[in-house]
Structures are given as structure tokens and as C-alpha cells.
N, CA and C atoms as an extended XYZ file, in Angstrom:
309
Properties=species:S:1:pos:R:3:atomname:S:1:resname:S:1:resid:I:1 pbc="F F F"
N       178.511       83.746       91.117 N   MET     1
C       177.684       83.648       89.646 CA  MET     1
C       176.846       82.409       90.212 C   MET     1
N       175.328       82.535       89.832 N   LEU     2
C       174.279       81.638       90.197 CA  LEU     2
C       174.123       80.457       89.035 C   LEU     2
N       174.472       79.404       89.487 N   LEU     3
C       174.451       78.204       88.710 CA  LEU     3
C       172.785       77.495       88.601 C   LEU     3
N       172.601       76.648       88.084 N   PRO     4
C       171.262       75.699       88.002 CA  PRO     4
C       171.307       74.744       89.160 C   PRO     4
N       172.403       74.372       89.467 N   ASP     5
C       172.394       73.312       90.443 CA  ASP     5
C       173.736       72.497       90.735 C   ASP     5
N       174.123       71.747       91.923 N   GLU     6
C       175.208       71.598       92.483 CA  GLU     6
C       175.684       70.925       91.475 C   GLU     6
N       175.810       70.103       90.439 N   ARG     7
C       176.387       69.285       89.451 CA  ARG     7
C       177.076       70.329       88.525 C   ARG     7
N       176.379       71.520       88.197 N   ALA     8
C       176.870       72.675       87.533 CA  ALA     8
C       178.031       73.312       88.602 C   ALA     8
N       177.951       73.423       89.756 N   VAL     9
C       179.076       73.942       90.628 CA  VAL     9
C       180.225       73.130       90.477 C   VAL     9
N       179.988       71.900       90.808 N   ARG    10
C       181.237       70.961       90.689 CA  ARG    10
C       181.870       70.777       89.436 C   ARG    10
N       181.046       71.004       88.194 N   ALA    11
C       181.781       71.031       86.907 CA  ALA    11
C       182.577       72.490       86.288 C   ALA    11
N       182.428       73.304       87.185 N   VAL    12
C       183.269       74.507       87.074 CA  VAL    12
C       184.872       74.455       86.617 C   VAL    12
N       185.352       74.592       85.842 N   ARG    13
C       186.842       74.491       85.631 CA  ARG    13
C       187.659       75.974       85.433 C   ARG    13
N       187.784       76.843       86.400 N   PRO    14
C       188.177       78.031       86.452 CA  PRO    14
C       189.353       78.254       85.583 C   PRO    14
N       189.629       79.514       85.182 N   ASP    15
C       190.862       79.669       84.518 CA  ASP    15
C       191.540       80.464       85.508 C   ASP    15
N       192.499       79.962       86.235 N   PHE    16
C       193.097       80.425       87.383 CA  PHE    16
C       193.983       81.757       87.123 C   PHE    16
N       194.379       81.679       85.606 N   ALA    17
C       195.423       82.835       85.471 CA  ALA    17
C       194.396       84.032       85.130 C   ALA    17
N       193.408       84.024       84.659 N   ALA    18
C       192.406       85.020       84.659 CA  ALA    18
C       191.916       85.439       86.171 C   ALA    18
N       191.669       84.432       86.700 N   LEU    19
C       191.122       84.780       88.405 CA  LEU    19
C       192.136       85.483       88.872 C   LEU    19
N       193.596       85.134       88.664 N   ALA    20
C       194.750       85.780       89.621 CA  ALA    20
C       194.580       87.132       89.186 C   ALA    20
N       193.988       87.942       88.126 N   LYS    21
C       194.112       89.436       88.008 CA  LYS    21
C       192.812       90.128       88.760 C   LYS    21
N       191.987       89.338       89.296 N   LEU    22
C       190.926       89.836       89.878 CA  LEU    22
C       191.013       89.895       91.374 C   LEU    22
N       191.094       91.085       92.043 N   PRO    23
C       191.477       91.253       93.455 CA  PRO    23
C       190.483       91.163       94.344 C   PRO    23
N       189.731       89.848       94.299 N   PHE    24
C       188.639       89.908       95.005 CA  PHE    24
C       188.197       87.880       94.931 C   PHE    24
N       187.550       87.682       95.704 N   LEU    25
C       186.862       86.222       95.804 CA  LEU    25
C       185.781       86.067       94.511 C   LEU    25
N       185.813       84.729       94.003 N   VAL    26
C       184.693       84.779       93.170 CA  VAL    26
C       184.305       83.625       93.464 C   VAL    26
N       182.868       83.402       93.617 N   SER    27
C       181.895       82.367       94.307 CA  SER    27
C       181.202       81.707       92.861 C   SER    27
N       180.961       80.463       93.107 N   VAL    28
C       179.877       80.180       92.238 CA  VAL    28
C       178.906       79.365       93.237 C   VAL    28
N       177.512       79.182       92.868 N   THR    29
C       176.559       78.868       93.927 CA  THR    29
C       175.547       78.311       93.124 C   THR    29
N       174.522       77.486       93.869 N   ALA    30
C       173.491       76.764       93.365 CA  ALA    30
C       172.639       76.105       94.339 C   ALA    30
N       171.664       75.782       94.230 N   PRO    31
C       170.764       74.845       95.152 CA  PRO    31
C       171.831       73.692       95.406 C   PRO    31
N       171.795       73.110       96.768 N   GLY    32
C       172.607       72.009       96.923 CA  GLY    32
C       171.744       70.691       96.812 C   GLY    32
N       172.245       69.659       96.499 N   ASP    33
C       171.693       68.246       96.397 CA  ASP    33
C       171.388       67.551       97.680 C   ASP    33
N       171.894       67.714       98.823 N   GLU    34
C       171.627       67.373       99.950 CA  GLU    34
C       172.113       68.160      101.259 C   GLU    34
N       172.178       69.537      100.875 N   GLN    35
C       171.966       70.736      101.630 CA  GLN    35
C       171.610       71.930      100.891 C   GLN    35
N       171.108       73.084      101.549 N   ASP    36
C       170.453       74.081      100.827 CA  ASP    36
C       171.396       74.735       99.764 C   ASP    36
N       172.558       74.819      100.212 N   ILE    37
C       173.631       75.769       99.549 CA  ILE    37
C       174.847       74.983       99.113 C   ILE    37
N       174.890       74.964       97.866 N   ALA    38
C       176.375       74.228       97.221 CA  ALA    38
C       177.407       75.617       96.618 C   ALA    38
N       178.789       75.705       96.702 N   SER    39
C       179.240       76.522       96.571 CA  SER    39
C       180.867       76.289       96.468 C   SER    39
N       181.527       76.983       95.457 N   ARG    40
C       182.915       76.900       95.542 CA  ARG    40
C       183.397       78.191       95.510 C   ARG    40
N       184.427       78.558       95.975 N   VAL    41
C       185.293       79.936       95.922 CA  VAL    41
C       186.687       79.669       95.582 C   VAL    41
N       186.804       80.842       94.959 N   PHE    42
C       188.233       81.093       94.050 CA  PHE    42
C       188.954       82.207       94.696 C   PHE    42
N       190.158       82.029       94.997 N   ALA    43
C       190.813       83.060       95.351 CA  ALA    43
C       192.314       83.494       94.734 C   ALA    43
N       192.432       83.281       93.674 N   ALA    44
C       193.719       83.079       93.153 CA  ALA    44
C       194.693       84.333       93.010 C   ALA    44
N       194.052       85.335       92.974 N   TYR    45
C       194.843       86.914       93.148 CA  TYR    45
C       195.194       86.918       94.635 C   TYR    45
N       194.815       86.161       95.700 N   HIS    46
C       195.262       86.008       97.017 CA  HIS    46
C       196.225       84.861       97.034 C   HIS    46
N       196.225       84.053       96.222 N   GLY    47
C       197.301       82.874       96.247 CA  GLY    47
C       196.747       81.824       96.599 C   GLY    47
N       195.470       81.680       96.321 N   VAL    48
C       194.662       80.421       96.896 CA  VAL    48
C       193.555       80.101       95.731 C   VAL    48
N       194.167       79.197       94.872 N   ASN    49
C       193.421       79.019       93.600 CA  ASN    49
C       191.822       78.951       94.081 C   ASN    49
N       191.653       77.488       94.909 N   GLU    50
C       190.206       77.227       95.528 CA  GLU    50
C       190.390       77.129       97.024 C   GLU    50
N       189.506       78.022       97.774 N   ASP    51
C       189.387       77.734       99.228 CA  ASP    51
C       188.504       77.009       99.519 C   ASP    51
N       188.914       75.780      100.196 N   PRO    52
C       187.925       74.982      100.433 CA  PRO    52
C       186.750       75.229      101.544 C   PRO    52
N       186.826       76.221      102.255 N   VAL    53
C       185.859       76.510      103.303 CA  VAL    53
C       186.405       77.836      103.544 C   VAL    53
N       185.270       78.973      103.150 N   THR    54
C       185.513       80.262      102.813 CA  THR    54
C       184.331       80.722      104.093 C   THR    54
N       184.719       81.700      105.020 N   GLY    55
C       183.770       82.238      106.004 CA  GLY    55
C       183.366       83.484      105.503 C   GLY    55
N       184.093       84.072      104.682 N   ALA    56
C       183.795       85.543      104.042 CA  ALA    56
C       182.784       85.472      103.068 C   ALA    56
N       183.033       84.192      102.305 N   ALA    57
C       181.957       84.210      101.130 CA  ALA    57
C       180.534       83.785      101.351 C   ALA    57
N       180.640       83.010      102.775 N   HIS    58
C       179.401       82.616      103.472 CA  HIS    58
C       178.590       83.913      103.928 C   HIS    58
N       179.466       84.685      104.514 N   ALA    59
C       178.879       85.919      104.987 CA  ALA    59
C       177.998       86.600      103.747 C   ALA    59
N       178.382       86.631      102.681 N   ALA    60
C       177.566       86.951      101.507 CA  ALA    60
C       176.310       85.807      101.018 C   ALA    60
N       176.677       84.694      100.734 N   LEU    61
C       176.092       83.832      100.504 CA  LEU    61
C       174.883       83.275      101.054 C   LEU    61
N       175.105       83.446      102.867 N   VAL    62
C       174.143       82.993      103.560 CA  VAL    62
C       172.640       84.076      103.420 C   VAL    62
N       172.889       85.473      103.317 N   PRO    63
C       171.784       86.235      103.196 CA  PRO    63
C       171.429       86.213      101.558 C   PRO    63
N       172.094       85.853      100.555 N   PHE    64
C       171.586       85.640       99.520 CA  PHE    64
C       170.720       84.715       99.140 C   PHE    64
N       170.977       83.601      100.016 N   TRP    65
C       170.171       82.337       99.836 CA  TRP    65
C       169.029       82.394      100.923 C   TRP    65
N       169.063       83.151      101.785 N   ALA    66
C       167.990       83.193      103.055 CA  ALA    66
C       166.681       83.487      102.629 C   ALA    66
N       166.477       84.231      101.628 N   GLY    67
C       165.105       84.287      100.841 CA  GLY    67
C       164.685       83.331       99.692 C   GLY    67
N       165.641       82.575       99.402 N   ARG    68
C       165.591       81.337       98.270 CA  ARG    68
C       165.637       79.873       98.883 C   ARG    68
N       165.748       79.829       99.865 N   SER    69
C       165.981       78.445      100.428 CA  SER    69
C       164.934       78.240      101.513 C   SER    69
N       164.700       76.854      101.467 N   ALA    70
C       163.850       76.314      102.320 CA  ALA    70
C       164.078       76.168      103.665 C   ALA    70
N       165.397       76.169      103.742 N   ALA    71
C       165.830       76.464      105.253 CA  ALA    71
C       165.782       77.884      106.053 C   ALA    71
N       165.468       79.140      104.984 N   SER    72
C       165.474       80.251      105.119 CA  SER    72
C       166.453       80.614      105.988 C   SER    72
N       166.589       81.116      107.240 N   GLY    73
C       167.766       81.614      108.240 CA  GLY    73
C       168.557       80.774      108.624 C   GLY    73
N       168.228       79.506      108.405 N   SER    74
C       169.163       78.544      108.974 CA  SER    74
C       169.573       77.340      107.928 C   SER    74
N       170.348       77.738      106.534 N   PRO    75
C       170.557       77.148      105.701 CA  PRO    75
C       171.864       76.051      106.094 C   PRO    75
N       171.962       74.919      105.473 N   ARG    76
C       172.983       74.130      105.507 CA  ARG    76
C       173.883       74.468      104.174 C   ARG    76
N       175.065       74.407      104.119 N   SER    77
C       176.012       74.615      103.076 CA  SER    77
C       177.158       73.801      102.948 C   SER    77
N       177.150       73.329      101.915 N   ARG    78
C       178.411       72.791      101.350 CA  ARG    78
C       179.638       73.177      100.193 C   ARG    78
N       180.632       73.534      100.723 N   GLN    79
C       181.816       74.075       99.729 CA  GLN    79
C       182.674       73.433       99.203 C   GLN    79
N       182.771       73.346       97.961 N   ALA    80
C       183.203       72.088       97.376 CA  ALA    80
C       183.089       70.907       98.031 C   ALA    80
N       184.052       70.230       98.687 N   ARG    81
C       183.610       68.784       98.962 CA  ARG    81
C       184.010       68.687      100.449 C   ARG    81
N       184.009       70.026      101.143 N   GLU    82
C       184.179       70.149      102.426 CA  GLU    82
C       183.035       69.611      103.569 C   GLU    82
N       183.308       69.468      104.843 N   PRO    83
C       182.173       69.329      105.561 CA  PRO    83
C       180.928       70.184      105.629 C   PRO    83
N       179.940       69.831      105.673 N   VAL    84
C       178.575       71.020      105.816 CA  VAL    84
C       179.082       71.838      106.690 C   VAL    84
N       178.679       72.999      106.106 N   LEU    85
C       178.569       74.038      107.108 CA  LEU    85
C       177.287       74.355      107.608 C   LEU    85
N       176.917       74.642      108.903 N   HIS    86
C       175.541       75.307      109.441 CA  HIS    86
C       175.473       76.588      109.637 C   HIS    86
N       174.544       77.134      108.748 N   CYS    87
C       174.759       78.637      108.665 CA  CYS    87
C       173.284       79.328      109.564 C   CYS    87
N       173.618       80.426      110.216 N   ARG    88
C       172.330       80.970      110.892 CA  ARG    88
C       172.493       82.670      110.534 C   ARG    88
N       171.368       83.298      110.301 N   LEU    89
C       171.127       84.496      110.256 CA  LEU    89
C       170.733       85.131      111.653 C   LEU    89
N       171.633       86.044      112.308 N   GLU    90
C       171.013       86.749      113.604 CA  GLU    90
C       171.394       88.077      113.259 C   GLU    90
N       170.167       88.662      112.849 N   ASP    91
C       169.992       90.243      112.592 CA  ASP    91
C       170.963       90.440      111.264 C   ASP    91
N       172.234       91.176      111.408 N   ASP    92
C       172.847       91.384      110.361 CA  ASP    92
C       174.398       90.809      110.246 C   ASP    92
N       174.170       89.327      110.934 N   ARG    93
C       175.412       88.841      111.225 CA  ARG    93
C       175.154       87.403      110.545 C   ARG    93
N       176.209       86.586      110.415 N   VAL    94
C       176.095       85.274      109.782 CA  VAL    94
C       176.791       84.419      110.885 C   VAL    94
N       176.431       83.350      111.538 N   VAL    95
C       177.007       82.639      112.300 CA  VAL    95
C       177.227       80.887      111.653 C   VAL    95
N       178.335       80.574      111.407 N   LEU    96
C       178.787       79.544      111.001 CA  LEU    96
C       179.448       78.407      112.055 C   LEU    96
N       179.187       76.973      111.976 N   SER    97
C       179.868       75.923      112.444 CA  SER    97
C       179.964       75.182      111.419 C   SER    97
N       180.941       74.009      111.592 N   ALA    98
C       181.140       72.948      110.474 CA  ALA    98
C       180.983       71.643      111.200 C   ALA    98
N       180.511       70.692      110.550 N   GLY    99
C       180.118       69.159      110.872 CA  GLY    99
C       179.054       69.321      111.403 C   GLY    99
N       179.014       68.513      112.471 N   SER   100
C       177.477       68.243      113.029 CA  SER   100
C       177.158       69.058      113.885 C   SER   100
N       177.813       69.911      114.229 N   ALA   101
C       177.373       71.102      115.265 CA  ALA   101
C       176.610       72.186      114.853 C   ALA   101
N       175.308       72.530      115.127 N   GLU   102
C       174.577       73.651      114.792 CA  GLU   102
C       175.301       74.896      115.451 C   GLU   102
N       175.067       76.080      114.806 N   PRO   103
C       175.887       77.051      115.501 CA  PRO   103
C       174.789       77.608      116.561 C   PRO   103
């Protein structure tokens, strides 16, 4: 779900019982305040209410944001309150690294 800003992403209060019935990841995302992408990922069906860092979600989020972000092919992302993820598109692949290291 695309939200207007990072504050809205942080304000989401999911219904985990309802999410537990959905057999897939559910992401909310918006432009970030201090990075290009803000997101949260919920996987209640899989026994994880909120996943703090999700590579699978970023495999979809990075291409989605690639044409919308000023960073284009190398956006920085923060999921929930975890370390910044450095992301890079390489053809049809997403390369991720956490913290200060660039991928």
C-alpha cells in the first residue's frame, strides 16, 4: 500500500488477526524522510507479525521506487526502525546491504 509519507507508514496499526488470513507479505511504503524509501512489512500468516528487515519485500519495493525516487537505481531504504538498507538495481536483480556499506 502506497502512503503519502514516512509518518503515515509509522502510524499504521495493523489488524494482525486479519493479516494472518492472507498467505503473503503485506507492505506499506512511502517516500522516506531521511532516506528514499520508508516501509513496513507484515507477515502474520507466516507467524511474523512485523518483519524488521525483509529482502523479499525490497525485491519488489526497489523496482517500484526506482522510477519515483531521486536516487533512481540506488535508493536508500529504512524498514520500520532498522538500519538503512542500501539498494541497487542490477538488470533484473536487487542487491541489498545494511548499515553503512554500499552494495
